[in-house]
KOLTI-460007 format. One line per 3 residues: number of its first residue (from 1); their letters; for each residue x, y, z of C-alpha. Coordinates in Angstrom, 1 decimal. Example, Ala and Ser with C-alpha at 12.3 -4.5 7.8 and 13.67 -1.06 7.14 Angstrom:
KOLTI-460007
1) AS) 12.3,-4.5,7.8  13.7,-1.1,7.1
END
This chain:
KOLTI-460007
1) MLT) 0.3,0.2,0.0  0.9,3.6,-0.1  1.1,6.0,2.3
4) LAD) -0.4,9.7,2.8  1.4,11.4,5.6  1.2,14.5,7.1
7) DLG) 1.5,16.8,9.8  -2.2,16.3,9.6  -2.1,12.2,10.1
10) HLS) -1.4,9.1,8.1  -3.6,7.3,5.6  -2.9,3.9,3.6
13) YVV) -4.0,3.4,0.3  -4.0,1.1,-2.9  -4.7,2.5,-6.5
16) AGD) -5.5,0.3,-9.4  -6.9,0.7,-13.0  -7.1,3.3,-15.2
19) GPP) -10.2,6.1,-16.2  -12.9,7.7,-14.3  -11.6,7.8,-10.6
22) VVL) -14.1,5.9,-8.4  -13.5,5.9,-4.4  -14.5,2.6,-2.1
25) VHA) -14.9,3.4,1.4  -15.1,0.8,3.5  -17.6,-0.6,6.8
28) GVA) -16.6,0.3,10.3  -15.9,-3.3,11.2  -13.3,-3.9,7.9
31) DHR) -11.1,-2.1,5.7  -10.3,-1.5,1.8  -10.0,-5.4,1.4
34) MWD) -13.9,-5.5,1.6  -13.6,-4.6,-1.8  -11.4,-7.2,-3.2
37) AVV) -14.1,-8.9,-5.2  -15.4,-5.8,-6.3  -12.1,-4.1,-7.7
40) PYL) -11.1,-6.6,-10.3  -14.4,-6.0,-12.1  -14.3,-2.1,-11.3
43) TER) -10.8,-1.5,-12.9  -11.9,-2.6,-15.6  -12.9,0.8,-16.7
46) HTV) -11.9,2.6,-13.7  -9.0,4.1,-11.7  -10.4,2.4,-8.0
49) IRY) -8.8,4.3,-4.8  -9.3,2.1,-1.5  -7.9,3.3,1.7
52) DLR) -8.0,2.6,5.3  -9.9,4.9,7.1  -8.2,6.3,10.9
55) GFG) -7.5,3.3,13.3  -8.5,0.6,10.5  -5.8,-1.5,8.8
58) QSA) -2.5,-0.1,8.0  -4.0,3.8,8.4  -2.6,4.8,11.8
61) PPT) -5.2,5.6,15.0  -5.5,9.4,15.4  -3.4,11.2,17.8
64) GPF) -5.8,14.1,18.0  -8.8,16.0,16.4  -9.9,15.2,12.6
67) SET) -12.8,14.8,10.5  -13.2,11.9,8.0  -14.7,13.9,5.6
70) DDL) -11.3,16.2,5.8  -9.2,13.3,5.0  -10.8,12.2,2.2
73) RRL) -10.5,15.5,0.5  -6.7,15.6,1.7  -6.3,12.2,-0.3
76) LDH) -8.2,13.3,-3.2  -5.6,16.3,-3.6  -3.0,14.6,-2.8
79) LCY) -3.5,12.2,-6.2  -5.3,15.3,-8.0  -8.4,14.2,-8.7
82) ERV) -10.9,17.2,-8.6  -14.8,14.9,-9.4  -15.5,11.8,-7.9
85) RLV) -17.8,8.8,-7.8  -17.8,7.6,-4.5  -18.9,4.3,-2.7
88) GAS) -19.4,3.5,1.0  -20.4,0.8,3.0  -22.2,1.3,6.1
91) WGG) -20.0,4.0,7.9  -17.9,4.1,4.5  -21.2,5.2,3.1
94) RVA) -21.8,7.8,6.1  -18.3,9.4,5.3  -19.4,9.2,1.6
97) VDF) -22.5,11.2,2.5  -20.6,13.9,4.9  -18.2,14.2,1.7
100) SLT) -21.3,14.9,-0.6  -22.6,17.7,1.6  -19.2,19.3,2.5
103) HPG) -17.7,19.0,-1.0  -20.6,19.3,-3.6  -18.8,20.6,-6.3
106) RMH) -16.2,17.4,-5.9  -19.1,14.6,-6.7  -20.1,12.9,-9.2
109) SLA) -22.1,10.2,-8.0  -22.4,8.6,-5.1  -23.7,4.9,-4.0
112) LLA) -24.4,3.9,-0.5  -24.2,0.7,1.2  -26.5,-0.1,4.0
115) PPW) -25.3,3.4,6.1  -26.1,4.5,9.5  -28.3,7.6,10.4
118) PGY) -27.1,10.1,12.5  -28.9,10.5,16.0  -31.4,7.4,14.9
121) HWS) -33.8,5.7,17.5  -32.2,2.3,17.3  -34.4,-0.5,18.1
124) AEM) -33.6,-2.7,21.2  -31.9,-5.5,19.6  -29.1,-3.0,18.3
127) VAY) -29.1,-1.8,21.5  -28.7,-4.9,23.4  -25.6,-5.6,20.8
130) DEA) -24.0,-2.0,21.6  -24.4,-2.7,25.4  -22.6,-6.5,24.9
133) ETA) -20.2,-5.3,22.8  -18.9,-2.5,25.7  -18.9,-4.5,28.4
136) ALA) -16.8,-7.5,26.7  -14.5,-4.5,25.2  -14.6,-2.7,29.1
139) SGD) -13.8,-6.4,30.2  -10.9,-6.8,28.0  -12.9,-9.9,26.0
142) LDA) -11.6,-8.5,22.5  -12.5,-12.5,21.3  -16.0,-12.0,22.6
145) AVR) -16.4,-8.6,20.9  -15.4,-10.2,17.9  -17.7,-13.0,17.7
148) MNL) -20.8,-10.5,18.5  -19.4,-8.6,15.8  -19.1,-11.1,13.5
151) DMW) -22.8,-12.3,14.3  -24.4,-8.6,13.4  -22.6,-8.2,10.7
154) LRG) -21.7,-10.9,8.7  -24.2,-13.0,9.7  -26.9,-11.1,10.6
157) PAR) -30.5,-12.0,12.5  -32.0,-13.8,9.4  -29.4,-17.2,8.6
160) RWE) -27.7,-19.4,9.9  -23.6,-19.6,9.4  -23.7,-22.6,7.2
163) DVA) -25.7,-20.1,5.1  -22.6,-17.7,5.1  -20.1,-18.3,2.4
166) AGL) -17.2,-19.9,3.1  -14.1,-17.7,4.2  -16.0,-14.9,5.0
169) ADQ) -15.4,-14.8,8.6  -12.1,-15.6,8.6  -11.5,-13.1,5.7
172) LRG) -13.5,-10.2,8.5  -11.9,-10.9,11.4  -8.4,-9.4,11.1
175) PMR) -9.8,-6.4,10.1  -12.4,-6.6,12.6  -9.7,-7.2,15.5
178) TSL) -8.0,-4.1,14.6  -11.3,-1.4,14.0  -12.1,-2.9,17.9
181) VNQ) -9.3,-2.4,19.4  -9.0,1.4,17.7  -12.2,2.2,18.6
184) GIV) -12.3,4.1,21.6  -9.3,6.5,19.9  -11.0,6.7,17.1
187) AEY) -14.6,8.0,18.7  -12.7,10.3,20.7  -11.1,12.1,18.1
190) SQG) -13.5,12.1,15.4  -15.3,15.1,15.0  -18.3,13.3,14.0
193) AAT) -20.8,13.6,11.0  -21.1,16.6,9.0  -24.8,18.5,9.6
196) GDI) -27.1,19.5,6.7  -29.7,18.5,4.5  -29.3,15.6,2.4
199) AVI) -32.1,16.4,0.2  -29.6,19.0,-1.3  -27.6,16.1,-2.4
202) SVP) -28.0,16.7,-6.9  -26.1,14.0,-7.8  -27.3,10.7,-9.3
205) TLV) -27.1,8.4,-5.4  -27.8,4.3,-5.9  -28.9,2.9,-2.1
208) GIG) -28.1,-0.4,-1.4  -29.7,-2.8,1.1  -29.3,-6.1,2.1
211) KLD) -32.5,-8.3,3.1  -30.8,-10.4,5.7  -29.5,-7.3,7.2
214) IAD) -31.1,-5.8,10.9  -34.4,-4.3,10.5  -32.7,-1.0,11.7
217) FQD) -30.4,-0.6,8.2  -33.1,-1.5,5.9  -35.7,1.0,7.2
220) IGR) -31.9,3.7,7.1  -31.7,2.5,4.1  -35.3,3.8,2.5
223) RYA) -35.2,6.5,3.8  -32.4,7.8,2.2  -33.5,6.6,-0.8
226) SEI) -36.8,8.9,0.0  -34.9,11.8,1.2  -32.2,12.3,-1.8
229) PDA) -33.9,13.6,-4.7  -32.1,11.8,-7.8  -31.9,8.2,-5.3
232) TLV) -32.4,4.8,-6.6  -32.8,2.2,-4.0  -31.7,-1.2,-4.8
235) EFA) -32.3,-4.5,-2.1  -29.8,-7.3,-2.2  -32.0,-10.8,-1.5
238) TAA) -29.0,-12.8,-0.1  -26.9,-10.0,1.6  -26.7,-9.5,4.7
241) HLI) -24.9,-5.8,6.1  -21.7,-6.3,4.1  -23.1,-6.3,0.4
244) ALD) -19.7,-6.2,-0.9  -19.2,-9.9,0.7  -22.6,-11.0,0.4
247) APT) -23.1,-10.3,-2.8  -20.0,-9.3,-5.0  -21.4,-10.4,-8.4
250) ELT) -24.5,-8.5,-7.9  -22.7,-5.4,-6.2  -20.5,-5.5,-9.4
253) ALL) -22.7,-5.3,-12.2  -25.0,-2.5,-10.7  -22.1,-0.2,-10.3
256) GSF) -20.7,-1.4,-13.8  -24.2,0.4,-14.9  -24.3,3.2,-12.2
259) LAR) -20.8,4.5,-12.3  -21.3,4.6,-16.1  -23.9,7.4,-15.8
END
């Protein structure tokens, strides 16, 4: 991987392919490798930029206040890309929304895969998961926290582990462990979500939800699709929360036509 390192922080990134630039922003329980199955197809027509958010993968955790939106802007400036097609998964989807609100002139299109909604009134199931994860981390039981997150975000509430593709849990376990180790310091220093009305987003927008995901995120996805003016909602029948892992073939086909707009 390449490194952008300056007085504002350290970001690791990788660039592949040739053509109009596409930036892939990973989920908050993964790193840039969650896109591995999608990238080969996209690089046939695009320059694909993937990076690790601070405290994820090979990017160092923050040492002071920072903004995920500013980090993305710094990376694009470093690479000399003015306008991009932006694809974000889960927390990476919210980073993509925030970037769209903060830098609308740098957007060509936006794809959101199961993004969160700031201030959402979470279900009892989500609250129980959060409390259990917090307790596990407080007691130093990182292995238990990883298992909880694999159950919630990879397996999901609607299927058995036998129904999850072989190898995905092993692929995700390391990146997830890193994210959990750095979770506290990232939360401490992150300046949080941007403020603004998503109804002002004027670029073509795709919103994807997994039909096997927790109901909260299916509801949130429909909300984004209804409030962003030029948005299209797509449901992935075989995917839980991490669509790029569960349904890479369907996702690449969809992105292929969408990103060509």
